[in-house]
PyMOL commands that place a pseudoatom at each C-alpha (Angstrom):
pseudoatom trace, name=CA, resn=MET, resi=1, chain=A, elem=C, hetatm=0, pos=[-0.006, 0.005, -0.002]
pseudoatom trace, name=CA, resn=ASP, resi=2, chain=A, elem=C, hetatm=0, pos=[1.211, 3.476, -0.778]
pseudoatom trace, name=CA, resn=ASN, resi=3, chain=A, elem=C, hetatm=0, pos=[0.619, 4.976, 2.632]
pseudoatom trace, name=CA, resn=PRO, resi=4, chain=A, elem=C, hetatm=0, pos=[3.255, 6.579, 4.943]
pseudoatom trace, name=CA, resn=LEU, resi=5, chain=A, elem=C, hetatm=0, pos=[1.797, 4.775, 7.969]
pseudoatom trace, name=CA, resn=TYR, resi=6, chain=A, elem=C, hetatm=0, pos=[2.491, 1.360, 6.546]
pseudoatom trace, name=CA, resn=LYS, resi=7, chain=A, elem=C, hetatm=0, pos=[6.135, 2.254, 5.999]
pseudoatom trace, name=CA, resn=VAL, resi=8, chain=A, elem=C, hetatm=0, pos=[6.740, 2.874, 9.719]
pseudoatom trace, name=CA, resn=HIS, resi=9, chain=A, elem=C, hetatm=0, pos=[5.027, -0.274, 10.993]
pseudoatom trace, name=CA, resn=LYS, resi=10, chain=A, elem=C, hetatm=0, pos=[7.289, -2.454, 13.060]
pseudoatom trace, name=CA, resn=LYS, resi=11, chain=A, elem=C, hetatm=0, pos=[4.604, -5.126, 13.263]
pseudoatom trace, name=CA, resn=GLY, resi=12, chain=A, elem=C, hetatm=0, pos=[2.418, -6.503, 10.487]
pseudoatom trace, name=CA, resn=VAL, resi=13, chain=A, elem=C, hetatm=0, pos=[-0.461, -4.360, 9.316]
pseudoatom trace, name=CA, resn=VAL, resi=14, chain=A, elem=C, hetatm=0, pos=[-3.758, -5.193, 11.073]
pseudoatom trace, name=CA, resn=GLN, resi=15, chain=A, elem=C, hetatm=0, pos=[-5.910, -7.606, 9.119]
pseudoatom trace, name=CA, resn=PHE, resi=16, chain=A, elem=C, hetatm=0, pos=[-9.402, -6.123, 9.697]
pseudoatom trace, name=CA, resn=THR, resi=17, chain=A, elem=C, hetatm=0, pos=[-12.580, -7.522, 8.236]
pseudoatom trace, name=CA, resn=HIS, resi=18, chain=A, elem=C, hetatm=0, pos=[-15.506, -5.130, 8.153]
pseudoatom trace, name=CA, resn=GLN, resi=19, chain=A, elem=C, hetatm=0, pos=[-17.895, -7.909, 7.186]
pseudoatom trace, name=CA, resn=ASN, resi=20, chain=A, elem=C, hetatm=0, pos=[-16.985, -10.033, 10.236]
pseudoatom trace, name=CA, resn=HIS, resi=21, chain=A, elem=C, hetatm=0, pos=[-17.517, -7.112, 12.643]
pseudoatom trace, name=CA, resn=VAL, resi=22, chain=A, elem=C, hetatm=0, pos=[-20.781, -6.043, 11.007]
pseudoatom trace, name=CA, resn=GLU, resi=23, chain=A, elem=C, hetatm=0, pos=[-22.375, -9.488, 10.455]
pseudoatom trace, name=CA, resn=LYS, resi=24, chain=A, elem=C, hetatm=0, pos=[-20.938, -11.547, 13.290]
pseudoatom trace, name=CA, resn=TYR, resi=25, chain=A, elem=C, hetatm=0, pos=[-20.723, -8.980, 16.081]
pseudoatom trace, name=CA, resn=LEU, resi=26, chain=A, elem=C, hetatm=0, pos=[-23.455, -6.576, 14.834]
pseudoatom trace, name=CA, resn=ILE, resi=27, chain=A, elem=C, hetatm=0, pos=[-21.132, -3.598, 15.112]
pseudoatom trace, name=CA, resn=SER, resi=28, chain=A, elem=C, hetatm=0, pos=[-22.508, -0.504, 13.373]
pseudoatom trace, name=CA, resn=CYS, resi=29, chain=A, elem=C, hetatm=0, pos=[-20.305, 1.511, 11.068]
pseudoatom trace, name=CA, resn=GLY, resi=30, chain=A, elem=C, hetatm=0, pos=[-20.706, 4.496, 13.347]
pseudoatom trace, name=CA, resn=SER, resi=31, chain=A, elem=C, hetatm=0, pos=[-19.050, 2.578, 16.171]
pseudoatom trace, name=CA, resn=CYS, resi=32, chain=A, elem=C, hetatm=0, pos=[-15.718, 3.282, 14.436]
pseudoatom trace, name=CA, resn=HIS, resi=33, chain=A, elem=C, hetatm=0, pos=[-16.442, 5.895, 11.770]
pseudoatom trace, name=CA, resn=HIS, resi=34, chain=A, elem=C, hetatm=0, pos=[-17.241, 9.382, 13.076]
pseudoatom trace, name=CA, resn=ASP, resi=35, chain=A, elem=C, hetatm=0, pos=[-17.326, 13.020, 12.009]
pseudoatom trace, name=CA, resn=GLU, resi=36, chain=A, elem=C, hetatm=0, pos=[-14.824, 15.682, 13.068]
pseudoatom trace, name=CA, resn=THR, resi=37, chain=A, elem=C, hetatm=0, pos=[-16.664, 16.207, 16.383]
pseudoatom trace, name=CA, resn=GLY, resi=38, chain=A, elem=C, hetatm=0, pos=[-16.646, 12.484, 17.266]
pseudoatom trace, name=CA, resn=LYS, resi=39, chain=A, elem=C, hetatm=0, pos=[-20.331, 11.932, 16.420]
pseudoatom trace, name=CA, resn=PRO, resi=40, chain=A, elem=C, hetatm=0, pos=[-20.888, 8.477, 14.905]
pseudoatom trace, name=CA, resn=LEU, resi=41, chain=A, elem=C, hetatm=0, pos=[-21.667, 8.496, 11.221]
pseudoatom trace, name=CA, resn=GLU, resi=42, chain=A, elem=C, hetatm=0, pos=[-24.789, 6.779, 9.915]
pseudoatom trace, name=CA, resn=LEU, resi=43, chain=A, elem=C, hetatm=0, pos=[-23.407, 4.673, 7.089]
pseudoatom trace, name=CA, resn=THR, resi=44, chain=A, elem=C, hetatm=0, pos=[-24.504, 1.753, 5.010]
pseudoatom trace, name=CA, resn=PHE, resi=45, chain=A, elem=C, hetatm=0, pos=[-22.230, -1.059, 3.855]
pseudoatom trace, name=CA, resn=ASN, resi=46, chain=A, elem=C, hetatm=0, pos=[-21.898, 0.617, 0.422]
pseudoatom trace, name=CA, resn=ASP, resi=47, chain=A, elem=C, hetatm=0, pos=[-20.821, 4.047, 1.725]
pseudoatom trace, name=CA, resn=THR, resi=48, chain=A, elem=C, hetatm=0, pos=[-17.199, 5.088, 1.512]
pseudoatom trace, name=CA, resn=PRO, resi=49, chain=A, elem=C, hetatm=0, pos=[-16.202, 7.260, 4.528]
pseudoatom trace, name=CA, resn=LYS, resi=50, chain=A, elem=C, hetatm=0, pos=[-12.883, 9.092, 4.799]
pseudoatom trace, name=CA, resn=GLY, resi=51, chain=A, elem=C, hetatm=0, pos=[-9.949, 6.903, 5.707]
pseudoatom trace, name=CA, resn=CYS, resi=52, chain=A, elem=C, hetatm=0, pos=[-8.693, 7.253, 9.266]
pseudoatom trace, name=CA, resn=ILE, resi=53, chain=A, elem=C, hetatm=0, pos=[-5.418, 8.764, 8.119]
pseudoatom trace, name=CA, resn=GLU, resi=54, chain=A, elem=C, hetatm=0, pos=[-7.201, 11.712, 6.493]
pseudoatom trace, name=CA, resn=CYS, resi=55, chain=A, elem=C, hetatm=0, pos=[-7.805, 13.181, 9.973]
pseudoatom trace, name=CA, resn=HIS, resi=56, chain=A, elem=C, hetatm=0, pos=[-5.480, 11.211, 12.255]
pseudoatom trace, name=CA, resn=LYS, resi=57, chain=A, elem=C, hetatm=0, pos=[-2.311, 12.090, 10.332]
pseudoatom trace, name=CA, resn=GLY, resi=58, chain=A, elem=C, hetatm=0, pos=[0.474, 11.412, 12.828]
pseudoatom trace, name=CA, resn=THR, resi=59, chain=A, elem=C, hetatm=0, pos=[2.582, 8.538, 11.521]
pseudoatom trace, name=CA, resn=GLU, resi=60, chain=A, elem=C, hetatm=0, pos=[4.593, 7.525, 14.559]
pseudoatom trace, name=CA, resn=LYS, resi=61, chain=A, elem=C, hetatm=0, pos=[3.931, 6.683, 18.185]
pseudoatom trace, name=CA, resn=PRO, resi=62, chain=A, elem=C, hetatm=0, pos=[4.154, 9.911, 20.171]
pseudoatom trace, name=CA, resn=LYS, resi=63, chain=A, elem=C, hetatm=0, pos=[7.458, 10.308, 22.074]
pseudoatom trace, name=CA, resn=GLY, resi=64, chain=A, elem=C, hetatm=0, pos=[7.889, 12.798, 24.869]
pseudoatom trace, name=CA, resn=GLU, resi=65, chain=A, elem=C, hetatm=0, pos=[5.130, 15.024, 23.585]
pseudoatom trace, name=CA, resn=LYS, resi=66, chain=A, elem=C, hetatm=0, pos=[3.060, 16.736, 26.269]
pseudoatom trace, name=CA, resn=LEU, resi=67, chain=A, elem=C, hetatm=0, pos=[-0.435, 15.974, 25.003]
pseudoatom trace, name=CA, resn=GLY, resi=68, chain=A, elem=C, hetatm=0, pos=[-3.480, 14.722, 26.851]
pseudoatom trace, name=CA, resn=LYS, resi=69, chain=A, elem=C, hetatm=0, pos=[-5.076, 11.422, 25.915]
pseudoatom trace, name=CA, resn=LYS, resi=70, chain=A, elem=C, hetatm=0, pos=[-7.780, 13.073, 23.782]
pseudoatom trace, name=CA, resn=GLU, resi=71, chain=A, elem=C, hetatm=0, pos=[-5.222, 15.179, 21.910]
pseudoatom trace, name=CA, resn=LYS, resi=72, chain=A, elem=C, hetatm=0, pos=[-3.003, 12.152, 21.193]
pseudoatom trace, name=CA, resn=ILE, resi=73, chain=A, elem=C, hetatm=0, pos=[-5.981, 10.217, 19.857]
pseudoatom trace, name=CA, resn=MET, resi=74, chain=A, elem=C, hetatm=0, pos=[-6.962, 13.100, 17.586]
pseudoatom trace, name=CA, resn=LYS, resi=75, chain=A, elem=C, hetatm=0, pos=[-3.451, 13.625, 16.248]
pseudoatom trace, name=CA, resn=TYR, resi=76, chain=A, elem=C, hetatm=0, pos=[-1.942, 10.144, 15.996]
pseudoatom trace, name=CA, resn=HIS, resi=77, chain=A, elem=C, hetatm=0, pos=[-3.307, 7.317, 13.839]
pseudoatom trace, name=CA, resn=PHE, resi=78, chain=A, elem=C, hetatm=0, pos=[-1.654, 4.754, 16.134]
pseudoatom trace, name=CA, resn=GLU, resi=79, chain=A, elem=C, hetatm=0, pos=[-3.337, 6.167, 19.227]
pseudoatom trace, name=CA, resn=ALA, resi=80, chain=A, elem=C, hetatm=0, pos=[-6.744, 6.549, 17.517]
pseudoatom trace, name=CA, resn=LEU, resi=81, chain=A, elem=C, hetatm=0, pos=[-6.849, 2.983, 16.293]
pseudoatom trace, name=CA, resn=HIS, resi=82, chain=A, elem=C, hetatm=0, pos=[-5.570, 1.445, 19.482]
pseudoatom trace, name=CA, resn=ALA, resi=83, chain=A, elem=C, hetatm=0, pos=[-8.025, 3.461, 21.643]
pseudoatom trace, name=CA, resn=ASN, resi=84, chain=A, elem=C, hetatm=0, pos=[-10.956, 2.542, 19.423]
pseudoatom trace, name=CA, resn=CYS, resi=85, chain=A, elem=C, hetatm=0, pos=[-10.127, -1.148, 18.883]
pseudoatom trace, name=CA, resn=ILE, resi=86, chain=A, elem=C, hetatm=0, pos=[-8.811, -2.037, 22.321]
pseudoatom trace, name=CA, resn=ASP, resi=87, chain=A, elem=C, hetatm=0, pos=[-11.591, -0.235, 24.191]
pseudoatom trace, name=CA, resn=CYS, resi=88, chain=A, elem=C, hetatm=0, pos=[-14.267, -1.934, 22.120]
pseudoatom trace, name=CA, resn=HIS, resi=89, chain=A, elem=C, hetatm=0, pos=[-12.677, -5.355, 22.536]
pseudoatom trace, name=CA, resn=LYS, resi=90, chain=A, elem=C, hetatm=0, pos=[-12.338, -4.882, 26.287]
pseudoatom trace, name=CA, resn=ASP, resi=91, chain=A, elem=C, hetatm=0, pos=[-16.009, -3.914, 26.537]
pseudoatom trace, name=CA, resn=TYR, resi=92, chain=A, elem=C, hetatm=0, pos=[-16.894, -7.028, 24.497]
pseudoatom trace, name=CA, resn=ASN, resi=93, chain=A, elem=C, hetatm=0, pos=[-14.708, -9.166, 26.796]
pseudoatom trace, name=CA, resn=LYS, resi=94, chain=A, elem=C, hetatm=0, pos=[-16.409, -7.701, 29.909]
pseudoatom trace, name=CA, resn=LYS, resi=95, chain=A, elem=C, hetatm=0, pos=[-19.828, -8.629, 28.538]
pseudoatom trace, name=CA, resn=ASN, resi=96, chain=A, elem=C, hetatm=0, pos=[-18.688, -12.135, 27.565]
pseudoatom trace, name=CA, resn=GLY, resi=97, chain=A, elem=C, hetatm=0, pos=[-17.050, -13.814, 30.527]
pseudoatom trace, name=CA, resn=ASP, resi=98, chain=A, elem=C, hetatm=0, pos=[-14.374, -11.331, 31.661]
pseudoatom trace, name=CA, resn=PRO, resi=99, chain=A, elem=C, hetatm=0, pos=[-16.256, -8.956, 33.988]
pseudoatom trace, name=CA, resn=LYS, resi=100, chain=A, elem=C, hetatm=0, pos=[-13.061, -7.269, 35.272]
pseudoatom trace, name=CA, resn=GLY, resi=101, chain=A, elem=C, hetatm=0, pos=[-11.700, -6.660, 31.770]
pseudoatom trace, name=CA, resn=LYS, resi=102, chain=A, elem=C, hetatm=0, pos=[-8.361, -8.340, 32.582]
pseudoatom trace, name=CA, resn=LYS, resi=103, chain=A, elem=C, hetatm=0, pos=[-8.177, -10.379, 29.349]
pseudoatom trace, name=CA, resn=PRO, resi=104, chain=A, elem=C, hetatm=0, pos=[-5.962, -8.855, 26.634]
pseudoatom trace, name=CA, resn=ALA, resi=105, chain=A, elem=C, hetatm=0, pos=[-7.948, -7.222, 23.879]
pseudoatom trace, name=CA, resn=PRO, resi=106, chain=A, elem=C, hetatm=0, pos=[-8.587, -9.042, 21.655]
pseudoatom trace, name=CA, resn=THR, resi=107, chain=A, elem=C, hetatm=0, pos=[-5.962, -11.620, 22.643]
pseudoatom trace, name=CA, resn=SER, resi=108, chain=A, elem=C, hetatm=0, pos=[-2.455, -10.352, 21.970]
pseudoatom trace, name=CA, resn=CYS, resi=109, chain=A, elem=C, hetatm=0, pos=[-0.637, -7.926, 19.721]
pseudoatom trace, name=CA, resn=THR, resi=110, chain=A, elem=C, hetatm=0, pos=[0.090, -10.655, 17.210]
pseudoatom trace, name=CA, resn=ALA, resi=111, chain=A, elem=C, hetatm=0, pos=[-3.566, -11.607, 17.055]
pseudoatom trace, name=CA, resn=CYS, resi=112, chain=A, elem=C, hetatm=0, pos=[-4.145, -8.372, 15.182]
pseudoatom trace, name=CA, resn=HIS, resi=113, chain=A, elem=C, hetatm=0, pos=[-0.647, -7.676, 13.849]
pseudoatom trace, name=CA, resn=PRO, resi=114, chain=A, elem=C, hetatm=0, pos=[0.579, -10.797, 12.068]
pseudoatom trace, name=CA, resn=LYS, resi=115, chain=A, elem=C, hetatm=0, pos=[4.348, -11.097, 11.757]
pseudoatom trace, name=CA, resn=LYS, resi=116, chain=A, elem=C, hetatm=0, pos=[5.707, -9.678, 8.499]
for i in range(1, 116): cmd.bond("trace and resi %d" % i, "trace and resi %d" % (i + 1))
show_as sticks, trace
zoom trace
């Protein structure tokens, strides 16, 4: 892929399947895709929203920068994806046999990031 984010990845690029999340887990598009204010978008499967990198442009994990959590998430692609994916997976785990949310979300780094 011709994308600056994929060039800095130390781990494999996440293999994400929209169909699996929508059909198997009944996740709405707006659970991940939102407008510039954070409001969920009402999308159908045929819509094409902006790509994450169009707004979350930072290409590297923040180092030593004095930003709050919300500012990091807005600025950095890495932070935005991890916050969105991990928080959702932890919520799912809590509702499905892990009430304290101690289980890794979803299971481990390599569960999402296959080795190159």
